[in-house]
Backbone as JSON Lines, residues from 0, in Angstrom:
{"i":0,"aa":"X","n":[158.88,-89.05,96.2],"ca":[160.29,-88.82,96.02],"c":[161.11,-89.77,96.89]}
{"i":1,"aa":"X","n":[160.61,-90.06,98.08],"ca":[161.31,-91.01,98.95],"c":[161.36,-92.39,98.3]}
{"i":2,"aa":"X","n":[160.27,-92.73,97.65],"ca":[160.2,-94.03,96.99],"c":[161.24,-94.13,95.86]}
{"i":3,"aa":"X","n":[161.33,-93.05,95.08],"ca":[162.3,-93.02,93.98],"c":[163.72,-93.08,94.53]}
{"i":4,"aa":"X","n":[163.97,-92.3,95.57],"ca":[165.29,-92.29,96.19],"c":[165.66,-93.68,96.71]}
{"i":5,"aa":"X","n":[164.71,-94.35,97.33],"ca":[164.96,-95.7,97.84],"c":[165.28,-96.68,96.72]}
{"i":6,"aa":"X","n":[164.54,-96.57,95.62],"ca":[164.79,-97.47,94.49],"c":[166.17,-97.22,93.9]}
{"i":7,"aa":"X","n":[166.52,-95.95,93.74],"ca":[167.84,-95.61,93.17],"c":[168.96,-96.13,94.06]}
{"i":8,"aa":"X","n":[168.82,-95.94,95.37],"ca":[169.84,-96.44,96.29],"c":[169.94,-97.96,96.21]}
{"i":9,"aa":"X","n":[168.79,-98.61,96.13],"ca":[168.79,-100.07,96.02],"c":[169.49,-100.54,94.76]}
{"i":10,"aa":"X","n":[169.19,-99.89,93.65],"ca":[169.82,-100.26,92.37],"c":[171.32,-100.0,92.43]}
{"i":11,"aa":"X","n":[171.7,-98.87,93.01],"ca":[173.13,-98.54,93.14],"c":[173.84,-99.61,93.96]}
{"i":12,"aa":"X","n":[173.26,-100.02,95.08],"ca":[173.87,-101.06,95.9],"c":[173.97,-102.38,95.16]}
{"i":13,"aa":"X","n":[172.94,-102.7,94.37],"ca":[172.98,-103.94,93.6],"c":[174.12,-103.9,92.59]}
{"i":14,"aa":"X","n":[174.34,-102.73,91.99],"ca":[175.42,-102.61,91.01],"c":[176.78,-102.72,91.69]}
{"i":15,"aa":"X","n":[176.9,-102.1,92.87],"ca":[178.16,-102.19,93.61],"c":[178.47,-103.64,93.97]}
{"i":16,"aa":"X","n":[177.43,-104.38,94.36],"ca":[177.59,-105.78,94.73],"c":[177.66,-106.7,93.51]}
{"i":17,"aa":"X","n":[177.58,-106.11,92.32],"ca":[177.61,-106.85,91.05],"c":[176.53,-107.92,91.0]}
{"i":18,"aa":"X","n":[175.33,-107.51,91.39],"ca":[174.17,-108.38,91.34],"c":[173.87,-108.73,89.89]}
{"i":19,"aa":"X","n":[173.32,-109.89,89.69],"ca":[172.93,-110.37,88.36],"c":[172.1,-109.3,87.66]}
{"i":20,"aa":"X","n":[172.46,-108.97,86.42],"ca":[171.84,-107.87,85.68],"c":[170.32,-108.0,85.59]}
{"i":21,"aa":"X","n":[169.83,-109.19,85.42],"ca":[168.39,-109.39,85.3],"c":[167.66,-108.9,86.55]}
{"i":22,"aa":"X","n":[168.25,-109.13,87.69],"ca":[167.64,-108.67,88.95],"c":[167.64,-107.14,89.02]}
{"i":23,"aa":"X","n":[168.7,-106.52,88.53],"ca":[168.76,-105.06,88.52],"c":[167.69,-104.5,87.58]}
{"i":24,"aa":"X","n":[167.53,-105.13,86.43],"ca":[166.51,-104.68,85.48],"c":[165.12,-104.76,86.08]}
{"i":25,"aa":"X","n":[164.85,-105.79,86.85],"ca":[163.55,-105.91,87.5],"c":[163.32,-104.76,88.49]}
{"i":26,"aa":"X","n":[164.37,-104.37,89.18],"ca":[164.25,-103.23,90.1],"c":[164.0,-101.94,89.33]}
{"i":27,"aa":"X","n":[164.61,-101.82,88.17],"ca":[164.42,-100.62,87.35],"c":[162.99,-100.54,86.83]}
{"i":28,"aa":"X","n":[162.35,-101.66,86.64],"ca":[160.95,-101.65,86.22],"c":[160.07,-100.97,87.26]}
{"i":29,"aa":"X","n":[160.46,-101.07,88.51],"ca":[159.69,-100.39,89.56],"c":[159.76,-98.88,89.4]}
{"i":30,"aa":"X","n":[160.89,-98.38,88.91],"ca":[160.98,-96.95,88.64],"c":[160.01,-96.56,87.53]}
{"i":31,"aa":"X","n":[159.87,-97.44,86.56],"ca":[158.91,-97.2,85.48],"c":[157.5,-97.1,86.07]}
{"i":32,"aa":"X","n":[157.18,-97.96,87.01],"ca":[155.87,-97.93,87.66],"c":[155.66,-96.59,88.36]}
{"i":33,"aa":"X","n":[156.69,-96.12,89.06],"ca":[156.59,-94.85,89.77],"c":[156.35,-93.71,88.79]}
{"i":34,"aa":"X","n":[157.03,-93.74,87.65],"ca":[156.83,-92.67,86.66],"c":[155.42,-92.73,86.1]}
{"i":35,"aa":"X","n":[154.85,-93.92,85.97],"ca":[153.48,-94.06,85.48],"c":[152.49,-93.45,86.48]}
{"i":36,"aa":"X","n":[152.73,-93.68,87.77],"ca":[151.87,-93.11,88.8],"c":[151.94,-91.58,88.76]}
{"i":37,"aa":"X","n":[153.14,-91.04,88.59],"ca":[153.32,-89.6,88.47],"c":[152.59,-89.06,87.24]}
{"i":38,"aa":"X","n":[152.7,-89.77,86.14],"ca":[152.03,-89.37,84.91],"c":[150.52,-89.35,85.09]}
{"i":39,"aa":"X","n":[149.98,-90.37,85.73],"ca":[148.53,-90.41,85.99],"c":[148.11,-89.23,86.86]}
{"i":40,"aa":"X","n":[148.91,-88.91,87.84],"ca":[148.6,-87.76,88.7],"c":[148.6,-86.47,87.88]}
{"i":41,"aa":"X","n":[149.56,-86.35,87.02],"ca":[149.67,-85.16,86.16],"c":[148.42,-85.03,85.27]}
{"i":42,"aa":"X","n":[147.99,-86.13,84.71],"ca":[146.79,-86.11,83.86],"c":[145.58,-85.68,84.67]}
{"i":43,"aa":"X","n":[145.41,-86.27,85.83],"ca":[144.22,-86.01,86.65],"c":[144.19,-84.63,87.29]}
{"i":44,"aa":"X","n":[145.34,-83.99,87.4],"ca":[145.36,-82.68,88.03],"c":[145.66,-81.59,87.0]}
{"i":45,"aa":"X","n":[146.89,-81.49,86.63],"ca":[147.34,-80.39,85.77],"c":[146.66,-80.37,84.41]}
{"i":46,"aa":"X","n":[146.74,-81.46,83.67],"ca":[146.22,-81.46,82.3],"c":[144.72,-81.26,82.29]}
{"i":47,"aa":"X","n":[144.0,-81.96,83.12],"ca":[142.54,-81.85,83.15],"c":[142.11,-80.43,83.51]}
{"i":48,"aa":"X","n":[142.74,-79.85,84.5],"ca":[142.36,-78.5,84.94],"c":[142.75,-77.45,83.9]}
{"i":49,"aa":"X","n":[143.91,-77.6,83.3],"ca":[144.39,-76.59,82.36],"c":[143.67,-76.65,81.01]}
{"i":50,"aa":"X","n":[143.09,-77.79,80.69],"ca":[142.42,-77.94,79.4],"c":[141.35,-76.87,79.21]}
{"i":51,"aa":"X","n":[140.64,-76.53,80.27],"ca":[139.6,-75.52,80.18],"c":[140.18,-74.14,79.88]}
{"i":52,"aa":"X","n":[141.33,-73.84,80.45],"ca":[141.96,-72.54,80.26],"c":[142.78,-72.48,78.98]}
{"i":53,"aa":"X","n":[143.39,-73.59,78.61],"ca":[144.29,-73.62,77.46],"c":[144.12,-74.93,76.71]}
{"i":54,"aa":"X","n":[143.3,-74.93,75.66],"ca":[143.05,-76.17,74.91],"c":[144.31,-76.78,74.31]}
{"i":55,"aa":"X","n":[145.35,-75.97,74.09],"ca":[146.6,-76.48,73.5],"c":[147.39,-77.35,74.47]}
{"i":56,"aa":"X","n":[147.0,-77.34,75.74],"ca":[147.73,-78.12,76.74],"c":[147.68,-79.61,76.43]}
{"i":57,"aa":"X","n":[146.6,-80.07,75.83],"ca":[146.49,-81.49,75.48],"c":[147.53,-81.83,74.41]}
{"i":58,"aa":"X","n":[147.67,-80.95,73.42],"ca":[148.68,-81.19,72.38],"c":[150.08,-81.22,72.99]}
{"i":59,"aa":"X","n":[150.35,-80.3,73.9],"ca":[151.65,-80.26,74.58],"c":[151.87,-81.54,75.38]}
{"i":60,"aa":"X","n":[150.84,-81.97,76.06],"ca":[150.93,-83.19,76.87],"c":[151.2,-84.4,75.99]}
{"i":61,"aa":"X","n":[150.53,-84.5,74.86],"ca":[150.74,-85.63,73.95],"c":[152.15,-85.62,73.38]}
{"i":62,"aa":"X","n":[152.71,-84.45,73.16],"ca":[154.1,-84.35,72.72],"c":[155.03,-84.89,73.8]}
{"i":63,"aa":"X","n":[154.75,-84.54,75.04],"ca":[155.54,-85.04,76.17],"c":[155.46,-86.56,76.24]}
{"i":64,"aa":"X","n":[154.26,-87.1,76.1],"ca":[154.08,-88.56,76.13],"c":[154.9,-89.21,75.02]}
{"i":65,"aa":"X","n":[154.87,-88.61,73.85],"ca":[155.63,-89.15,72.72],"c":[157.12,-89.2,73.04]}
{"i":66,"aa":"X","n":[157.63,-88.16,73.67],"ca":[159.05,-88.12,74.03],"c":[159.39,-89.16,75.08]}
{"i":67,"aa":"X","n":[158.5,-89.34,76.05],"ca":[158.75,-90.28,77.13],"c":[158.77,-91.71,76.62]}
{"i":68,"aa":"X","n":[157.92,-92.01,75.66],"ca":[157.77,-93.39,75.22],"c":[158.71,-93.79,74.09]}
{"i":69,"aa":"X","n":[159.6,-92.9,73.68],"ca":[160.55,-93.26,72.62],"c":[161.62,-94.16,73.14]}
């Protein structure tokens, strides 16, 4: 969460300073990386563990992935 907060503050400051848009977009890509790390953690913990108890969790997870990637 600290990492996300730092990135958001950095992007906000860049926007205030009217930094070149391409540079801001590159910073936003780092947020994408952070969300990917969170997603991997979710797969390795929650989804994997819950699959044994609730087989439908995989379908729910795939629906979430579909929404995220639109």
